[in-house]
N, C-alpha and C positions, 0 to 999 in steps of 0.2 A: 502493502498501500503504502501512496505520494506520501499517507502523512506520519509514515517511520523513513523519513529521508533529515540527516542532518547536514547544516548547510550554520558555516559561523562566514558575519564579514570580516572582512582585515585587510594588508595594506598590502601588495602588489606589483610587480613588472610584470610590464608587456613586452614582448620580447617578439621579432618575426619568428617563425614559424622556421623556415633554417638557420638561426641559430640557437631554437630553442633547447638544443643536445648539450650546447657548449655555454648557454646561457645557464640552465639545470645546473652541468656539473660544476660550473667557478663557481652559485652560490653555495653547494652541498658545502664543496675542502674550506669555505670562507665561515662555517658556520650558521649563511643569514636564508637557508632553509627553514620556512617555518614548516617541520615536516608531520604535522597533525593531519595539512590540511590535503588536500588533495589538486595537482599543477587541474587549470582549465583551460580548452581552447578556446576558442573569438576569432570567430570569419582566417584573416592571418593570421594573426597568433597566437602565441601562449602567452597566458599568466602567472608566473609563480608566486605562491605566497613565501613573503618572508619578515625576521623581523625586526629587520632594521631597513625602513625604505628607499633611509639617505645613499646610508653606506652602499649596501645592496647597488645604486644608481650609482655612487662614483665606482665605482669597481665592475661592473662589467662595461664601462666606459670605456674605463683606463686599458678593457679590454676588449676597445671597437666593437664594443658591441651595443645595437641602436638598445636605448626599452625608453623604458616609460610610468610615471607613476597612475598605479587603475586601482581605487579601495570597489573592492566590491565583494557577493556574497559566495566563497571557497565552501564544493564539499567535505565537506569529510574523510576520514581514516575511515569512520567504524560505519560508513553511510552501507544502505545495506542496499543501491542503487545509486547518482545519477538520478539529481531534477535540473527535468527537461518543466520549460513551457506544456508539450504535449504533456509530459505526463498530472500537471493541474490539470488539464478538461477534459482524458482522457475520458468520465465516467458524467462530465457534460456537454460532448457536441458529437455529433458521428461520427464516424470511422473516416467515413466518404470526405466531412467540410472539413475533418480533423487534419488529414493531410494538404488538406491546401494552407494554410497557420505555417509563417514559416519558424524554421528553430528557433532563429537566434533574432536579435534588434537588437537599436543603439540607443548605449546611455551617454546622455547631453544633460550634466548637471544630477538637480532630478526629477529628469523627467526622460520617459521613456520613448525611446522615437520605434515602429514597426509595421513593414511595409503590408501592406491587408488591400483586398478585393471589395469595396462600398459592401459588395451584401456582407460579406465574412463582415463585416465592420460592423454594419447594423444589427448581425443577428448575430451577431456573436460582443460584440462593444466591451458587452461588461467586462463577460467573465473571464477576457480577455486581461479587459485590466489589473482586474485582480488577483489571478494567475500570474500577471506581472513583480503585483505590490507585494507579494504572502516569496516569489524570488528571491526578487532583491526590495530590504523592506524601506532600503534609504530611497527609492521611489514614489517618489510624492502625485504624479501625472502621467496621463498613458497615451499616447496622442498614433491618429496609422496616420502614417507620412502618405504621398504623391509624388507627385513630379513636380519639377521647380519651373516653377512660369515668370514671362516678366523678364527684361533689360535689368532688372535688379535681384534675379533669381532667390525671388520668396516660395519656399514649397508649399502647396497647398496637406495642407493638415483633417483629419476627424478626429476631434473629446472621445476615447472610453470612459477614460473610469480619471479616478486621484479629482486634486486637487486644480481649476481649474485656468489656469497661467502656464505662462510659453517665452518668461524672463526665469535665464537659469545663470550660473556660473557654474563651469567649465575647466575642471582643474587635468591641466595635458604637460609632463613630466614638467609640475611643478609652478606651470607659469595661468594667471588663472585668465580664464577668458569668459566676458561676457557675452550672454549669447540670449536672442531674440527667437525663439527655431520660427514662427508666424512675420517676424519682417527680416528679416536678413538671411543668406546663408552660409551652412556652416555646416562639415558634414566632422565624426570624431572618428571617426575612416581614415582622416590623412595621417593620423600621432607621431608615427613611424614616420611617414616621407616630411612630414614638418620642418622631423628633425634632422631627418637627414642633410637636406635641401642647409639646415639651416650650419649645420657643422663641416662639410665642405664651403661656406662664404669666410667664414669664422676661421677660413683659414689667412684670412685676406684683412689686418686693423687693420679699421676707416677706413673701406669699402663702402661707395655708392653706390646703393640699391632703388634699383624704385619695383616696389609689388602691385604690381595691375591685374584688378576686379579682384584685389583684395578682402573685398568681405567683409567677413569681425578682424582680421590683420592675425588670424593664427602665423600662415608663416613668419609677413611681420616682429612676433610676438617675439615668435624663436630667436631671430637670428639679434634683433634688441638685448634679451638676454640675453646671449649671450658671448657676442662680440660688442666696443668700440665702434660703432661702424651711424652711419646717416640712412635710412629709409623714408626714402617717399612711396606711400601708399593709398592708394590713386581705387576708389569705386563711385561708380554713378549712386547706389542705393545711401541715399543721406541719411539715414536709420540707425543702417551698417556701422560708419562712423562714428555715428554718437556713442556707438560702444564701446568698438576702435580707440576713443578718449578715452570713456571707461576705464579700462581693460588698460589701458599705461597710467591711471592714477594707481591704480591695483598694483599694480609691477615693480619693484626695482629692476632697470632695465640698464644697462649699463651703455646702450647705444639711443639715438636719439629716433625720433618716430613722428613723419610729419602725415595728418593724413589728407587730403587734399577729395574732395567732392565734386568728382572731374570724370569724364568719356572716358574711359580708355583708352580707345582705337580714334581718338581726339588726338588725347595727352599723346599720347603716341607718334601721332601724324607728326607734330607739333615739334616735337623734339628732335624728329628727324631732320625736320627742315627749318631746325636751328643749331642744331649741332651737338646737339648739351648728351653728352658722352654718361653714358652708368659703368659701372665694371657691374657687375649682373644686374638682370629681371627676370624675372617674374609671371612666364600669365597659365593661371590656373586659370582658366575660361575651357575645359577643352570639346564644347561644342563649337567656338566662332576664333579661338586664342590664334590658334595658324594663319589667317586671317591679316595679321595684322604682323605675320612674322616681318617681310622686308622690312617695315619703318624699325620695327623690335631690330636685327638687326645695325642700321644706318646710327640706330643709340644707342651701340655698347661702345667700350673702347677693344683697343686693339689685343684680344688675350683675354679680351671678357667674354664672360658666359651669361646664354639667356634657357633657364630652364620653361616649355613651355609643353600644354596639357593637351593629349589629344584623346576622341575613342576608335578602336583598330580594333578589327578580329586576330591580328598577329598581329608580330613584330617585324614583320616588312612590309606588309599595311602598314602602320605609326612613319616605318621613313619613309615610304612612297607620298605617303599623304605632304610630308612637306619638304623632299628633293621636287615631286610637283610646282610647288606653293613655289619652292628658292630657284622656281624657274624663273617667276616673273622680280629679280632683286635684280639686275643688270650691278656687272659689275666690283660682287660682293664677294667678298674671298672669303670659309667659312670653312669649321671640318665638323660632324658628328663625335661628340663626346660617349656619348650612353643610347642605348634604349632601352629604358627599365616600364615593365609593368607594372602599374600599381598599387590594384585595384579591378574588381570585380566587375562589372556596370550592367551588364547580360548580357542572357547567355549565349553565351559564346562571341563576347564584344567585354572588351575592356580599354581604361584609363589606361595610356602611356603618357609616362614623360618622356622625352628627349629634351637632352642636355651636348647645342649647340655651341662652338668656339669661334671669334669671331676671328680672323689667319691675318 
């Protein structure tokens, strides 16, 4: 019976799945693994319960293992079986509908977001919300999440249960990020990617960075937390930038972030015309960012890097998208440093990050 499942909230470190075995061995050697709790798998990461999260993160980073702090409910070693969302719903939802309910969901601060068909949300939303809040007692609100719409990238939401609020503070690798899921774009699944890009930029002290399509500014916050730098974070969504400015005040940052309410496409075009150069440019808008790639290449200094995100079925397709677009970029020399699959997007479709160096 599900009532026999034991679960305990604790601090953990989330690491990419391919670093999982190494991270676990490292934490066990350092006596930081919380042995009475079980390692948990979430999407493309594993979460390891630890006795001291600050020491654990410091040790893993010293070994160049990407990691972030995550507090969650871990199954106990004495658990008779793993508690899952479907376990809590099994006696309340018909099997044919149960199989359509996702096994996983996102947590943003004290809000849970689950991808759910409208039909299922209307029929079982209150049961799903109740089950999620039992699995994670710190969750206070549950929403079904839909597609992002409009130039401001606002996500469609259906309230399922709990306390109806959309504003929260999400903690990502020791950084407080003010989020309002109803008014601004934020994807917690990109936490490892935020840290990975920030670690690359941190190798250039005093760097000048353009974070286009910044949203609530997770890339900018990670970069400014880690290194002395100047970040121009721009977005057309003025409410997202209001949240970013609140986050800047909440965190102790080494670098300076300037939040600009401007259309990122138009800004890149004007930088191109004016000859203003940056050391790094981040373009995280997978549906459209490639369209501004020529302007970005003209706005980055020699040996500077561009991180551009796109949606594709394969590495080769992502690379072809960039190469086809850059045929329009006359006289611009560059090389592709890396093609990395970052996140699942849809069946057999993924979000890729391509790192380009201006030569």
